[in-house]
PyMOL Python script that loads the backbone (N, CA, C, O; Angstrom):
from pymol import cmd

cmd.read_pdbstr("""\
ATOM      1  N   UNK A   1     -33.947-103.678 126.356  1.00  0.00           N
ATOM      2  CA  UNK A   1     -35.186-103.238 126.997  1.00  0.00           C
ATOM      3  C   UNK A   1     -35.074-101.799 127.497  1.00  0.00           C
ATOM      4  O   UNK A   1     -36.075-101.083 127.519  1.00  0.00           O
ATOM      5  N   UNK A   2     -33.869-101.354 127.903  1.00  0.00           N
ATOM      6  CA  UNK A   2     -33.713 -99.988 128.407  1.00  0.00           C
ATOM      7  C   UNK A   2     -34.059 -98.947 127.349  1.00  0.00           C
ATOM      8  O   UNK A   2     -34.655 -97.917 127.666  1.00  0.00           O
ATOM      9  N   UNK A   3     -33.688 -99.206 126.084  1.00  0.00           N
ATOM     10  CA  UNK A   3     -34.020 -98.263 125.015  1.00  0.00           C
ATOM     11  C   UNK A   3     -35.535 -98.173 124.843  1.00  0.00           C
ATOM     12  O   UNK A   3     -36.075 -97.084 124.649  1.00  0.00           O
ATOM     13  N   UNK A   4     -36.206 -99.292 124.911  1.00  0.00           N
ATOM     14  CA  UNK A   4     -37.679 -99.299 124.796  1.00  0.00           C
ATOM     15  C   UNK A   4     -38.304 -98.578 125.991  1.00  0.00           C
ATOM     16  O   UNK A   4     -39.231 -97.784 125.829  1.00  0.00           O
ATOM     17  N   UNK A   5     -37.797 -98.857 127.178  1.00  0.00           N
ATOM     18  CA  UNK A   5     -38.321 -98.208 128.380  1.00  0.00           C
ATOM     19  C   UNK A   5     -38.095 -96.706 128.315  1.00  0.00           C
ATOM     20  O   UNK A   5     -38.978 -95.934 128.688  1.00  0.00           O
ATOM     21  N   UNK A   6     -36.931 -96.281 127.847  1.00  0.00           N
ATOM     22  CA  UNK A   6     -36.656 -94.851 127.697  1.00  0.00           C
ATOM     23  C   UNK A   6     -37.637 -94.213 126.719  1.00  0.00           C
ATOM     24  O   UNK A   6     -38.125 -93.108 126.955  1.00  0.00           O
ATOM     25  N   UNK A   7     -37.921 -94.904 125.629  1.00  0.00           N
ATOM     26  CA  UNK A   7     -38.874 -94.388 124.643  1.00  0.00           C
ATOM     27  C   UNK A   7     -40.275 -94.276 125.243  1.00  0.00           C
ATOM     28  O   UNK A   7     -40.983 -93.302 124.989  1.00  0.00           O
ATOM     29  N   UNK A   8     -40.675 -95.264 126.031  1.00  0.00           N
ATOM     30  CA  UNK A   8     -41.977 -95.223 126.702  1.00  0.00           C
ATOM     31  C   UNK A   8     -42.025 -94.047 127.676  1.00  0.00           C
ATOM     32  O   UNK A   8     -43.033 -93.345 127.758  1.00  0.00           O
ATOM     33  N   UNK A   9     -40.946 -93.835 128.405  1.00  0.00           N
ATOM     34  CA  UNK A   9     -40.879 -92.714 129.347  1.00  0.00           C
ATOM     35  C   UNK A   9     -40.991 -91.382 128.613  1.00  0.00           C
ATOM     36  O   UNK A   9     -41.706 -90.485 129.061  1.00  0.00           O
ATOM     37  N   UNK A  10     -40.291 -91.247 127.491  1.00  0.00           N
ATOM     38  CA  UNK A  10     -40.366 -90.012 126.707  1.00  0.00           C
ATOM     39  C   UNK A  10     -41.789 -89.775 126.207  1.00  0.00           C
ATOM     40  O   UNK A  10     -42.287 -88.650 126.246  1.00  0.00           O
ATOM     41  N   UNK A  11     -42.434 -90.831 125.743  1.00  0.00           N
ATOM     42  CA  UNK A  11     -43.813 -90.702 125.271  1.00  0.00           C
ATOM     43  C   UNK A  11     -44.749 -90.334 126.405  1.00  0.00           C
ATOM     44  O   UNK A  11     -45.675 -89.545 126.216  1.00  0.00           O
ATOM     45  N   UNK A  12     -44.516 -90.900 127.586  1.00  0.00           N
ATOM     46  CA  UNK A  12     -45.323 -90.542 128.752  1.00  0.00           C
ATOM     47  C   UNK A  12     -45.178 -89.060 129.062  1.00  0.00           C
ATOM     48  O   UNK A  12     -46.168 -88.370 129.304  1.00  0.00           O
ATOM     49  N   UNK A  13     -43.928 -88.567 129.054  1.00  0.00           N
ATOM     50  CA  UNK A  13     -43.684 -87.153 129.349  1.00  0.00           C
ATOM     51  C   UNK A  13     -44.397 -86.281 128.318  1.00  0.00           C
ATOM     52  O   UNK A  13     -45.049 -85.302 128.683  1.00  0.00           O
ATOM     53  N   UNK A  14     -44.281 -86.625 127.035  1.00  0.00           N
ATOM     54  CA  UNK A  14     -44.990 -85.868 125.995  1.00  0.00           C
ATOM     55  C   UNK A  14     -46.493 -85.869 126.254  1.00  0.00           C
ATOM     56  O   UNK A  14     -47.135 -84.820 126.209  1.00  0.00           O
ATOM     57  N   UNK A  15     -47.044 -87.033 126.522  1.00  0.00           N
ATOM     58  CA  UNK A  15     -48.481 -87.147 126.787  1.00  0.00           C
ATOM     59  C   UNK A  15     -48.869 -86.295 127.995  1.00  0.00           C
ATOM     60  O   UNK A  15     -49.836 -85.535 127.945  1.00  0.00           O
ATOM     61  N   UNK A  16     -48.109 -86.430 129.074  1.00  0.00           N
ATOM     62  CA  UNK A  16     -48.446 -85.760 130.325  1.00  0.00           C
ATOM     63  C   UNK A  16     -48.395 -84.241 130.164  1.00  0.00           C
ATOM     64  O   UNK A  16     -49.317 -83.536 130.575  1.00  0.00           O
ATOM     65  N   UNK A  17     -47.319 -83.745 129.566  1.00  0.00           N
ATOM     66  CA  UNK A  17     -47.175 -82.302 129.380  1.00  0.00           C
ATOM     67  C   UNK A  17     -48.254 -81.774 128.445  1.00  0.00           C
ATOM     68  O   UNK A  17     -48.822 -80.710 128.691  1.00  0.00           O
ATOM     69  N   UNK A  18     -48.534 -82.497 127.392  1.00  0.00           N
ATOM     70  CA  UNK A  18     -49.562 -82.053 126.446  1.00  0.00           C
ATOM     71  C   UNK A  18     -50.956 -82.039 127.056  1.00  0.00           C
ATOM     72  O   UNK A  18     -51.838 -81.332 126.568  1.00  0.00           O
ATOM     73  N   UNK A  19     -51.163 -82.807 128.113  1.00  0.00           N
ATOM     74  CA  UNK A  19     -52.476 -82.825 128.753  1.00  0.00           C
ATOM     75  C   UNK A  19     -52.594 -81.822 129.903  1.00  0.00           C
ATOM     76  O   UNK A  19     -53.666 -81.671 130.489  1.00  0.00           O
ATOM     77  N   UNK A  20     -51.488 -81.134 130.226  1.00  0.00           N
ATOM     78  CA  UNK A  20     -51.492 -80.173 131.324  1.00  0.00           C
ATOM     79  C   UNK A  20     -52.023 -78.821 130.876  1.00  0.00           C
ATOM     80  O   UNK A  20     -51.909 -78.443 129.710  1.00  0.00           O
ATOM     81  N   UNK A  21     -52.603 -78.102 131.826  1.00  0.00           N
ATOM     82  CA  UNK A  21     -53.006 -76.719 131.593  1.00  0.00           C
ATOM     83  C   UNK A  21     -51.754 -75.841 131.645  1.00  0.00           C
ATOM     84  O   UNK A  21     -50.776 -76.185 132.309  1.00  0.00           O
ATOM     85  N   UNK A  22     -51.788 -74.724 130.953  1.00  0.00           N
ATOM     86  CA  UNK A  22     -50.648 -73.818 130.924  1.00  0.00           C
ATOM     87  C   UNK A  22     -50.227 -73.391 132.327  1.00  0.00           C
ATOM     88  O   UNK A  22     -49.032 -73.344 132.622  1.00  0.00           O
ATOM     89  N   UNK A  23     -51.174 -73.084 133.186  1.00  0.00           N
ATOM     90  CA  UNK A  23     -50.846 -72.685 134.559  1.00  0.00           C
ATOM     91  C   UNK A  23     -50.087 -73.797 135.293  1.00  0.00           C
ATOM     92  O   UNK A  23     -49.178 -73.520 136.077  1.00  0.00           O
ATOM     93  N   UNK A  24     -50.461 -75.047 135.037  1.00  0.00           N
ATOM     94  CA  UNK A  24     -49.773 -76.173 135.670  1.00  0.00           C
ATOM     95  C   UNK A  24     -48.350 -76.315 135.144  1.00  0.00           C
ATOM     96  O   UNK A  24     -47.432 -76.629 135.901  1.00  0.00           O
ATOM     97  N   UNK A  25     -48.170 -76.084 133.855  1.00  0.00           N
ATOM     98  CA  UNK A  25     -46.829 -76.145 133.267  1.00  0.00           C
ATOM     99  C   UNK A  25     -45.948 -75.037 133.840  1.00  0.00           C
ATOM    100  O   UNK A  25     -44.777 -75.261 134.146  1.00  0.00           O
ATOM    101  N   UNK A  26     -46.518 -73.847 133.983  1.00  0.00           N
ATOM    102  CA  UNK A  26     -45.771 -72.728 134.569  1.00  0.00           C
ATOM    103  C   UNK A  26     -45.393 -73.039 136.009  1.00  0.00           C
ATOM    104  O   UNK A  26     -44.257 -72.790 136.413  1.00  0.00           O
ATOM    105  N   UNK A  27     -46.327 -73.581 136.793  1.00  0.00           N
ATOM    106  CA  UNK A  27     -46.026 -73.961 138.178  1.00  0.00           C
ATOM    107  C   UNK A  27     -44.918 -75.006 138.232  1.00  0.00           C
ATOM    108  O   UNK A  27     -44.025 -74.923 139.075  1.00  0.00           O
ATOM    109  N   UNK A  28     -44.973 -75.978 137.348  1.00  0.00           N
ATOM    110  CA  UNK A  28     -43.952 -77.016 137.293  1.00  0.00           C
ATOM    111  C   UNK A  28     -42.584 -76.422 136.968  1.00  0.00           C
ATOM    112  O   UNK A  28     -41.585 -76.778 137.591  1.00  0.00           O
ATOM    113  N   UNK A  29     -42.542 -75.515 135.989  1.00  0.00           N
ATOM    114  CA  UNK A  29     -41.283 -74.871 135.612  1.00  0.00           C
ATOM    115  C   UNK A  29     -40.730 -74.039 136.763  1.00  0.00           C
ATOM    116  O   UNK A  29     -39.527 -74.068 137.024  1.00  0.00           O
ATOM    117  N   UNK A  30     -41.595 -73.296 137.456  1.00  0.00           N
ATOM    118  CA  UNK A  30     -41.149 -72.492 138.592  1.00  0.00           C
ATOM    119  C   UNK A  30     -40.591 -73.372 139.702  1.00  0.00           C
ATOM    120  O   UNK A  30     -39.561 -73.051 140.294  1.00  0.00           O
ATOM    121  N   UNK A  31     -41.265 -74.472 139.981  1.00  0.00           N
ATOM    122  CA  UNK A  31     -40.781 -75.403 141.009  1.00  0.00           C
ATOM    123  C   UNK A  31     -39.421 -75.972 140.622  1.00  0.00           C
ATOM    124  O   UNK A  31     -38.504 -76.009 141.442  1.00  0.00           O
ATOM    125  N   UNK A  32     -39.292 -76.413 139.378  1.00  0.00           N
ATOM    126  CA  UNK A  32     -38.029 -76.965 138.891  1.00  0.00           C
ATOM    127  C   UNK A  32     -36.908 -75.931 138.999  1.00  0.00           C
ATOM    128  O   UNK A  32     -35.820 -76.243 139.483  1.00  0.00           O
ATOM    129  N   UNK A  33     -37.168 -74.707 138.550  1.00  0.00           N
ATOM    130  CA  UNK A  33     -36.143 -73.672 138.591  1.00  0.00           C
ATOM    131  C   UNK A  33     -35.761 -73.307 140.018  1.00  0.00           C
ATOM    132  O   UNK A  33     -34.580 -73.140 140.320  1.00  0.00           O
ATOM    133  N   UNK A  34     -36.758 -73.181 140.902  1.00  0.00           N
ATOM    134  CA  UNK A  34     -36.435 -72.848 142.291  1.00  0.00           C
ATOM    135  C   UNK A  34     -35.609 -73.954 142.931  1.00  0.00           C
ATOM    136  O   UNK A  34     -34.638 -73.678 143.635  1.00  0.00           O
ATOM    137  N   UNK A  35     -35.990 -75.204 142.688  1.00  0.00           N
ATOM    138  CA  UNK A  35     -35.235 -76.321 143.256  1.00  0.00           C
ATOM    139  C   UNK A  35     -33.801 -76.366 142.725  1.00  0.00           C
ATOM    140  O   UNK A  35     -32.899 -76.836 143.419  1.00  0.00           O
ATOM    141  N   UNK A  36     -33.587 -75.884 141.510  1.00  0.00           N
ATOM    142  CA  UNK A  36     -32.246 -75.910 140.936  1.00  0.00           C
ATOM    143  C   UNK A  36     -31.333 -74.847 141.535  1.00  0.00           C
ATOM    144  O   UNK A  36     -30.113 -74.948 141.411  1.00  0.00           O
ATOM    145  N   UNK A  37     -31.902 -73.825 142.185  1.00  0.00           N
ATOM    146  CA  UNK A  37     -31.074 -72.767 142.778  1.00  0.00           C
ATOM    147  C   UNK A  37     -31.212 -72.669 144.295  1.00  0.00           C
ATOM    148  O   UNK A  37     -30.445 -71.950 144.934  1.00  0.00           O
ATOM    149  N   UNK A  38     -32.159 -73.367 144.871  1.00  0.00           N
ATOM    150  CA  UNK A  38     -32.469 -73.149 146.284  1.00  0.00           C
ATOM    151  C   UNK A  38     -31.318 -73.487 147.226  1.00  0.00           C
ATOM    152  O   UNK A  38     -31.210 -72.866 148.284  1.00  0.00           O
ATOM    153  N   UNK A  39     -30.473 -74.424 146.896  1.00  0.00           N
ATOM    154  CA  UNK A  39     -29.362 -74.815 147.770  1.00  0.00           C
ATOM    155  C   UNK A  39     -28.083 -74.008 147.513  1.00  0.00           C
ATOM    156  O   UNK A  39     -27.098 -74.172 148.234  1.00  0.00           O
ATOM    157  N   UNK A  40     -28.088 -73.145 146.501  1.00  0.00           N
ATOM    158  CA  UNK A  40     -26.894 -72.369 146.173  1.00  0.00           C
ATOM    159  C   UNK A  40     -26.653 -71.292 147.217  1.00  0.00           C
ATOM    160  O   UNK A  40     -27.585 -70.649 147.699  1.00  0.00           O
ATOM    161  N   UNK A  41     -25.386 -71.108 147.557  1.00  0.00           N
ATOM    162  CA  UNK A  41     -25.002 -69.991 148.420  1.00  0.00           C
ATOM    163  C   UNK A  41     -25.044 -68.717 147.577  1.00  0.00           C
ATOM    164  O   UNK A  41     -25.121 -68.783 146.350  1.00  0.00           O
ATOM    165  N   UNK A  42     -24.992 -67.557 148.237  1.00  0.00           N
ATOM    166  CA  UNK A  42     -25.138 -66.297 147.521  1.00  0.00           C
ATOM    167  C   UNK A  42     -24.132 -66.148 146.382  1.00  0.00           C
ATOM    168  O   UNK A  42     -24.511 -65.756 145.278  1.00  0.00           O
ATOM    169  N   UNK A  43     -22.859 -66.452 146.631  1.00  0.00           N
ATOM    170  CA  UNK A  43     -21.861 -66.301 145.573  1.00  0.00           C
ATOM    171  C   UNK A  43     -22.110 -67.274 144.418  1.00  0.00           C
ATOM    172  O   UNK A  43     -21.917 -66.918 143.255  1.00  0.00           O
ATOM    173  N   UNK A  44     -22.535 -68.491 144.731  1.00  0.00           N
ATOM    174  CA  UNK A  44     -22.868 -69.469 143.687  1.00  0.00           C
ATOM    175  C   UNK A  44     -24.094 -69.005 142.889  1.00  0.00           C
ATOM    176  O   UNK A  44     -24.148 -69.140 141.667  1.00  0.00           O
ATOM    177  N   UNK A  45     -25.065 -68.462 143.608  1.00  0.00           N
ATOM    178  CA  UNK A  45     -26.281 -67.983 142.963  1.00  0.00           C
ATOM    179  C   UNK A  45     -25.976 -66.805 142.031  1.00  0.00           C
ATOM    180  O   UNK A  45     -26.484 -66.740 140.912  1.00  0.00           O
ATOM    181  N   UNK A  46     -25.140 -65.878 142.508  1.00  0.00           N
ATOM    182  CA  UNK A  46     -24.746 -64.750 141.667  1.00  0.00           C
ATOM    183  C   UNK A  46     -24.048 -65.241 140.402  1.00  0.00           C
ATOM    184  O   UNK A  46     -24.305 -64.723 139.315  1.00  0.00           O
ATOM    185  N   UNK A  47     -23.173 -66.229 140.530  1.00  0.00           N
ATOM    186  CA  UNK A  47     -22.463 -66.780 139.379  1.00  0.00           C
ATOM    187  C   UNK A  47     -23.460 -67.439 138.421  1.00  0.00           C
ATOM    188  O   UNK A  47     -23.356 -67.288 137.203  1.00  0.00           O
ATOM    189  N   UNK A  48     -24.413 -68.161 138.977  1.00  0.00           N
ATOM    190  CA  UNK A  48     -25.444 -68.805 138.155  1.00  0.00           C
ATOM    191  C   UNK A  48     -26.220 -67.751 137.354  1.00  0.00           C
ATOM    192  O   UNK A  48     -26.454 -67.926 136.158  1.00  0.00           O
ATOM    193  N   UNK A  49     -26.613 -66.668 138.009  1.00  0.00           N
ATOM    194  CA  UNK A  49     -27.347 -65.609 137.324  1.00  0.00           C
ATOM    195  C   UNK A  49     -26.480 -64.936 136.269  1.00  0.00           C
ATOM    196  O   UNK A  49     -26.948 -64.643 135.169  1.00  0.00           O
ATOM    197  N   UNK A  50     -25.228 -64.695 136.602  1.00  0.00           N
ATOM    198  CA  UNK A  50     -24.295 -64.093 135.647  1.00  0.00           C
ATOM    199  C   UNK A  50     -24.152 -64.976 134.412  1.00  0.00           C
ATOM    200  O   UNK A  50     -24.172 -64.484 133.283  1.00  0.00           O
ATOM    201  N   UNK A  51     -24.008 -66.275 134.630  1.00  0.00           N
ATOM    202  CA  UNK A  51     -23.814 -67.214 133.527  1.00  0.00           C
ATOM    203  C   UNK A  51     -25.075 -67.431 132.691  1.00  0.00           C
ATOM    204  O   UNK A  51     -24.987 -67.696 131.492  1.00  0.00           O
ATOM    205  N   UNK A  52     -26.249 -67.317 133.321  1.00  0.00           N
ATOM    206  CA  UNK A  52     -27.493 -67.669 132.634  1.00  0.00           C
ATOM    207  C   UNK A  52     -28.385 -66.493 132.248  1.00  0.00           C
ATOM    208  O   UNK A  52     -29.285 -66.643 131.420  1.00  0.00           O
ATOM    209  N   UNK A  53     -28.143 -65.328 132.840  1.00  0.00           N
ATOM    210  CA  UNK A  53     -28.961 -64.166 132.497  1.00  0.00           C
ATOM    211  C   UNK A  53     -28.029 -63.017 132.098  1.00  0.00           C
ATOM    212  O   UNK A  53     -27.760 -62.805 130.916  1.00  0.00           O
ATOM    213  N   UNK A  54     -27.546 -62.285 133.095  1.00  0.00           N
ATOM    214  CA  UNK A  54     -26.566 -61.229 132.840  1.00  0.00           C
ATOM    215  C   UNK A  54     -25.940 -60.796 134.164  1.00  0.00           C
ATOM    216  O   UNK A  54     -26.328 -61.271 135.231  1.00  0.00           O
ATOM    217  N   UNK A  55     -24.975 -59.894 134.081  1.00  0.00           N
ATOM    218  CA  UNK A  55     -24.216 -59.505 135.272  1.00  0.00           C
ATOM    219  C   UNK A  55     -24.976 -58.556 136.196  1.00  0.00           C
ATOM    220  O   UNK A  55     -24.505 -58.271 137.297  1.00  0.00           O
ATOM    221  N   UNK A  56     -26.139 -58.061 135.775  1.00  0.00           N
ATOM    222  CA  UNK A  56     -26.875 -57.085 136.587  1.00  0.00           C
ATOM    223  C   UNK A  56     -28.144 -57.633 137.232  1.00  0.00           C
ATOM    224  O   UNK A  56     -28.734 -56.966 138.082  1.00  0.00           O
ATOM    225  N   UNK A  57     -28.570 -58.820 136.851  1.00  0.00           N
ATOM    226  CA  UNK A  57     -29.873 -59.321 137.300  1.00  0.00           C
ATOM    227  C   UNK A  57     -29.954 -59.467 138.822  1.00  0.00           C
ATOM    228  O   UNK A  57     -30.987 -59.153 139.413  1.00  0.00           O
ATOM    229  N   UNK A  58     -28.889 -59.934 139.459  1.00  0.00           N
ATOM    230  CA  UNK A  58     -28.934 -60.110 140.919  1.00  0.00           C
ATOM    231  C   UNK A  58     -29.195 -58.771 141.606  1.00  0.00           C
ATOM    232  O   UNK A  58     -30.094 -58.661 142.440  1.00  0.00           O
ATOM    233  N   UNK A  59     -28.415 -57.767 141.258  1.00  0.00           N
ATOM    234  CA  UNK A  59     -28.583 -56.454 141.894  1.00  0.00           C
ATOM    235  C   UNK A  59     -29.950 -55.855 141.586  1.00  0.00           C
ATOM    236  O   UNK A  59     -30.568 -55.236 142.452  1.00  0.00           O
ATOM    237  N   UNK A  60     -30.419 -56.035 140.364  1.00  0.00           N
ATOM    238  CA  UNK A  60     -31.741 -55.522 139.997  1.00  0.00           C
ATOM    239  C   UNK A  60     -32.838 -56.216 140.803  1.00  0.00           C
ATOM    240  O   UNK A  60     -33.757 -55.558 141.291  1.00  0.00           O
ATOM    241  N   UNK A  61     -32.749 -57.528 140.946  1.00  0.00           N
ATOM    242  CA  UNK A  61     -33.746 -58.268 141.722  1.00  0.00           C
ATOM    243  C   UNK A  61     -33.675 -57.912 143.207  1.00  0.00           C
ATOM    244  O   UNK A  61     -34.702 -57.812 143.879  1.00  0.00           O
ATOM    245  N   UNK A  62     -32.460 -57.723 143.708  1.00  0.00           N
ATOM    246  CA  UNK A  62     -32.291 -57.337 145.112  1.00  0.00           C
ATOM    247  C   UNK A  62     -32.947 -55.981 145.372  1.00  0.00           C
ATOM    248  O   UNK A  62     -33.646 -55.802 146.369  1.00  0.00           O
ATOM    249  N   UNK A  63     -32.717 -55.037 144.475  1.00  0.00           N
ATOM    250  CA  UNK A  63     -33.339 -53.711 144.620  1.00  0.00           C
ATOM    251  C   UNK A  63     -34.861 -53.827 144.596  1.00  0.00           C
ATOM    252  O   UNK A  63     -35.549 -53.172 145.379  1.00  0.00           O
ATOM    253  N   UNK A  64     -35.389 -54.666 143.693  1.00  0.00           N
ATOM    254  CA  UNK A  64     -36.839 -54.880 143.607  1.00  0.00           C
ATOM    255  C   UNK A  64     -37.385 -55.484 144.900  1.00  0.00           C
ATOM    256  O   UNK A  64     -38.389 -55.006 145.429  1.00  0.00           O
ATOM    257  N   UNK A  65     -36.746 -56.511 145.403  1.00  0.00           N
ATOM    258  CA  UNK A  65     -37.219 -57.204 146.607  1.00  0.00           C
ATOM    259  C   UNK A  65     -37.160 -56.286 147.837  1.00  0.00           C
ATOM    260  O   UNK A  65     -38.019 -56.371 148.715  1.00  0.00           O
ATOM    261  N   UNK A  66     -36.166 -55.424 147.898  1.00  0.00           N
ATOM    262  CA  UNK A  66     -35.998 -54.551 149.062  1.00  0.00           C
ATOM    263  C   UNK A  66     -36.833 -53.271 148.990  1.00  0.00           C
ATOM    264  O   UNK A  66     -36.899 -52.525 149.968  1.00  0.00           O
ATOM    265  N   UNK A  67     -37.467 -53.007 147.851  1.00  0.00           N
ATOM    266  CA  UNK A  67     -38.256 -51.778 147.698  1.00  0.00           C
ATOM    267  C   UNK A  67     -39.572 -51.887 148.466  1.00  0.00           C
ATOM    268  O   UNK A  67     -40.328 -52.842 148.284  1.00  0.00           O
ATOM    269  N   UNK A  68     -39.838 -50.904 149.324  1.00  0.00           N
ATOM    270  CA  UNK A  68     -41.050 -50.901 150.142  1.00  0.00           C
ATOM    271  C   UNK A  68     -42.241 -50.231 149.454  1.00  0.00           C
ATOM    272  O   UNK A  68     -43.393 -50.548 149.753  1.00  0.00           O
ATOM    273  N   UNK A  69     -41.967 -49.320 148.546  1.00  0.00           N
ATOM    274  CA  UNK A  69     -43.035 -48.595 147.856  1.00  0.00           C
ATOM    275  C   UNK A  69     -43.553 -49.464 146.699  1.00  0.00           C
ATOM    276  O   UNK A  69     -42.816 -49.722 145.747  1.00  0.00           O
ATOM    277  N   UNK A  70     -44.816 -49.918 146.775  1.00  0.00           N
ATOM    278  CA  UNK A  70     -45.360 -50.805 145.733  1.00  0.00           C
ATOM    279  C   UNK A  70     -45.295 -50.207 144.325  1.00  0.00           C
ATOM    280  O   UNK A  70     -45.056 -50.930 143.358  1.00  0.00           O
ATOM    281  N   UNK A  71     -45.504 -48.899 144.205  1.00  0.00           N
ATOM    282  CA  UNK A  71     -45.460 -48.255 142.897  1.00  0.00           C
ATOM    283  C   UNK A  71     -44.036 -48.311 142.330  1.00  0.00           C
ATOM    284  O   UNK A  71     -43.838 -48.638 141.160  1.00  0.00           O
ATOM    285  N   UNK A  72     -43.063 -47.992 143.161  1.00  0.00           N
ATOM    286  CA  UNK A  72     -41.661 -48.044 142.738  1.00  0.00           C
ATOM    287  C   UNK A  72     -41.253 -49.485 142.440  1.00  0.00           C
ATOM    288  O   UNK A  72     -40.533 -49.738 141.475  1.00  0.00           O
ATOM    289  N   UNK A  73     -41.710 -50.432 143.266  1.00  0.00           N
ATOM    290  CA  UNK A  73     -41.392 -51.846 143.033  1.00  0.00           C
ATOM    291  C   UNK A  73     -41.949 -52.310 141.695  1.00  0.00           C
ATOM    292  O   UNK A  73     -41.283 -53.037 140.958  1.00  0.00           O
ATOM    293  N   UNK A  74     -43.151 -51.895 141.387  1.00  0.00           N
ATOM    294  CA  UNK A  74     -43.763 -52.255 140.108  1.00  0.00           C
ATOM    295  C   UNK A  74     -42.949 -51.695 138.942  1.00  0.00           C
ATOM    296  O   UNK A  74     -42.758 -52.370 137.930  1.00  0.00           O
ATOM    297  N   UNK A  75     -42.478 -50.474 139.089  1.00  0.00           N
ATOM    298  CA  UNK A  75     -41.641 -49.848 138.060  1.00  0.00           C
ATOM    299  C   UNK A  75     -40.319 -50.612 137.911  1.00  0.00           C
ATOM    300  O   UNK A  75     -39.856 -50.853 136.796  1.00  0.00           O
ATOM    301  N   UNK A  76     -39.724 -50.986 139.038  1.00  0.00           N
ATOM    302  CA  UNK A  76     -38.467 -51.747 138.998  1.00  0.00           C
ATOM    303  C   UNK A  76     -38.669 -53.095 138.295  1.00  0.00           C
ATOM    304  O   UNK A  76     -37.832 -53.521 137.499  1.00  0.00           O
ATOM    305  N   UNK A  77     -39.787 -53.757 138.601  1.00  0.00           N
ATOM    306  CA  UNK A  77     -40.064 -55.051 137.962  1.00  0.00           C
ATOM    307  C   UNK A  77     -40.213 -54.893 136.451  1.00  0.00           C
ATOM    308  O   UNK A  77     -39.693 -55.696 135.677  1.00  0.00           O
ATOM    309  N   UNK A  78     -40.926 -53.854 136.045  1.00  0.00           N
ATOM    310  CA  UNK A  78     -41.097 -53.603 134.613  1.00  0.00           C
ATOM    311  C   UNK A  78     -39.748 -53.367 133.943  1.00  0.00           C
ATOM    312  O   UNK A  78     -39.520 -53.831 132.826  1.00  0.00           O
ATOM    313  N   UNK A  79     -38.864 -52.654 134.612  1.00  0.00           N
ATOM    314  CA  UNK A  79     -37.527 -52.410 134.065  1.00  0.00           C
ATOM    315  C   UNK A  79     -36.727 -53.708 133.978  1.00  0.00           C
ATOM    316  O   UNK A  79     -36.014 -53.933 133.001  1.00  0.00           O
ATOM    317  N   UNK A  80     -36.842 -54.554 134.987  1.00  0.00           N
ATOM    318  CA  UNK A  80     -36.149 -55.838 134.967  1.00  0.00           C
ATOM    319  C   UNK A  80     -36.584 -56.653 133.756  1.00  0.00           C
ATOM    320  O   UNK A  80     -35.753 -57.217 133.044  1.00  0.00           O
ATOM    321  N   UNK A  81     -37.871 -56.709 133.536  1.00  0.00           N
ATOM    322  CA  UNK A  81     -38.422 -57.508 132.442  1.00  0.00           C
ATOM    323  C   UNK A  81     -38.118 -56.854 131.089  1.00  0.00           C
ATOM    324  O   UNK A  81     -37.691 -57.533 130.155  1.00  0.00           O
ATOM    325  N   UNK A  82     -38.331 -55.565 130.984  1.00  0.00           N
ATOM    326  CA  UNK A  82     -38.188 -54.868 129.710  1.00  0.00           C
ATOM    327  C   UNK A  82     -36.732 -54.725 129.253  1.00  0.00           C
ATOM    328  O   UNK A  82     -36.465 -54.623 128.056  1.00  0.00           O
ATOM    329  N   UNK A  83     -35.801 -54.718 130.198  1.00  0.00           N
ATOM    330  CA  UNK A  83     -34.394 -54.503 129.859  1.00  0.00           C
ATOM    331  C   UNK A  83     -33.660 -55.775 129.460  1.00  0.00           C
ATOM    332  O   UNK A  83     -32.451 -55.750 129.233  1.00  0.00           O
ATOM    333  N   UNK A  84     -34.382 -56.878 129.375  1.00  0.00           N
ATOM    334  CA  UNK A  84     -33.738 -58.159 129.041  1.00  0.00           C
ATOM    335  C   UNK A  84     -34.475 -58.846 127.913  1.00  0.00           C
ATOM    336  O   UNK A  84     -35.695 -58.750 127.779  1.00  0.00           O
ATOM    337  N   UNK A  85     -33.694 -59.541 127.110  1.00  0.00           N
ATOM    338  CA  UNK A  85     -34.297 -60.384 126.078  1.00  0.00           C
ATOM    339  C   UNK A  85     -34.801 -61.660 126.745  1.00  0.00           C
ATOM    340  O   UNK A  85     -34.398 -61.989 127.860  1.00  0.00           O
ATOM    341  N   UNK A  86     -35.671 -62.362 126.063  1.00  0.00           N
ATOM    342  CA  UNK A  86     -36.151 -63.643 126.572  1.00  0.00           C
ATOM    343  C   UNK A  86     -34.948 -64.561 126.753  1.00  0.00           C
ATOM    344  O   UNK A  86     -34.104 -64.671 125.864  1.00  0.00           O
ATOM    345  N   UNK A  87     -34.875 -65.207 127.884  1.00  0.00           N
ATOM    346  CA  UNK A  87     -33.679 -65.972 128.233  1.00  0.00           C
ATOM    347  C   UNK A  87     -33.570 -67.309 127.546  1.00  0.00           C
ATOM    348  O   UNK A  87     -32.462 -67.781 127.291  1.00  0.00           O
ATOM    349  N   UNK A  88     -34.692 -67.934 127.239  1.00  0.00           N
ATOM    350  CA  UNK A  88     -34.598 -69.332 126.821  1.00  0.00           C
ATOM    351  C   UNK A  88     -35.149 -69.597 125.433  1.00  0.00           C
ATOM    352  O   UNK A  88     -35.127 -70.736 124.967  1.00  0.00           O
TER     353      UNK A  88
END
""", "prot")
cmd.dss("prot")
cmd.show_as("cartoon", "prot")
cmd.util.cbc("prot")
cmd.orient("prot")
């Protein structure tokens, strides 16, 4: 019965995701990703970013978050996005 139940669960997930709006899927992904890193300490988080993105993303994001000038922050964000390949 567990194999059948697992198959039903998989079909439910397919149905549910396929019926969601793109904005809802993005919100769900953001929530999932934040929850996966929210309890990490700084050193653990840096290691996670190093392992999953690259060795510079933490410092780049820190510089972006700490920038007070909106124009400069926007430029930093564009550089963060443009300087990396799609991660997934």
